[in-house]
Every structure is written in C-alpha cells, then in structure tokens.
N, C-alpha and C positions, 0 to 999 in steps of 0.2 A: 275375521275369526282369530281368535289369538292362536299363536306355536304354543307348544310346553317347550318347556324351559330346558336345556339340554345340559350334560354337565361337560365342563372344561376337556376333560380326557376323549370324550366323543368327538367335539370339535374338533379338537388337537390331530386324533387320528384320521379324521376325514380330510384337512390341511395334509398332513404327511403324505396322504396318498394322494391328493389332489395334485401337489407340486413334485411327485417323483421321488419322496425323500424317505418312505418308508423302508422301501427296500437298503438304502445306503444306511439307514438307524437299526438294522439287522448287523451290516455290516464291522460297523461300529460297536455293535454288542460283540462278533466273534475276535475282536482284536481285545475287546477288555476282559473278555471270559480265558482266552490264552494262558497266562499263567496258573490260573485254577484248574481248567483242564489237562495242560502240560503235566500239571507238579511242580512240587518245590524245586527239585534238581534240576529239571531240563529248564524251568523257570530263569533258574541262575544263570545261566548259558546261551538265553534266548531272551528275543524282545519282539510281539507282535507289532507291526509297522503301520499297515494298510489294509487295505481288500482291492484289487484290480481285476476287474473282468472274471471274478469267481474264485480269485485263487487270495490266501491268505498271507501276505508278505511276513516272512519270520527272518529277523537279522539273528546270525548264530555265530559265536564267538571265536570257534576253531571248523576248522573242515573234520575232523575226526567227530564231532556233534552232529555235523550235514549229516555223515553218513551214515549216523544212528538213526537217527531221526527218518530221514529218507525211508527207513524200513517201519515204520513208526506210523507214517502218513496218512493209510488208511483208517487205522483207528483213531487217530485224531480228528481226522474231521470227521468222522462218526459224532462221534462223542460231541464238538463242537455243533454241529448242525440239531443235534439231539436236543443239548442245552437251549440255542434259541426255537428251538421250536417249529424250524423251518428250515429245508435244504438252502442254504446260502453260500457256502464254501463247497467248490469242487477241486480243490489241489491248494497245496503248500508250497511256496515258492519261499526257499531256504537260501536267504543272501549271507 
C-alpha cells in the first residue's frame, strides 16, 4: 500500500518532537522576540542571551535598569508566552 505524501513541515515537526528539539525551538523564539516584547527603550539597554531551565537570561546595561525590569518581570513573561503560544518562560534572569 502506498503512503500519502506528507509535507516537509509535518515531517520536520515530527523530527523536532522525536529528538526533543521542539521545546528548545520555542525557547529560541523567546530570545528572538525579546526586543519586540520589551519595546525599543528597554531593548536598547538589554539583550536576551539564552533560556536556562525556563528562565530567559537577559543581559542588562546597568543596575538601575535591572531594578526597573525586576518590577516588570511578570508582565514581560506573560507577553512572551502569549507571543510564543505556550508557557515556555517561567522567569527572567537579569544579569
């Protein structure tokens, strides 16, 4: 019996799941959408670097910005997860 052809996207999605890379890809999306979510002013003083154990690692230019962002964490986390479409980020680590 012949199998129906499948789209490359379907096959790729299955491979990402099979090798455990789908979650890592969503984490990469969180890093990439940081500037858009944070906004121009915050993005000019920060840079998202990585995701470690559900925490988005964000490099901050000064302690003043670190303090300011501490109070915005919950809102930023919510917006990032909404953009990604899944709860991937649980915390933001400001370094």
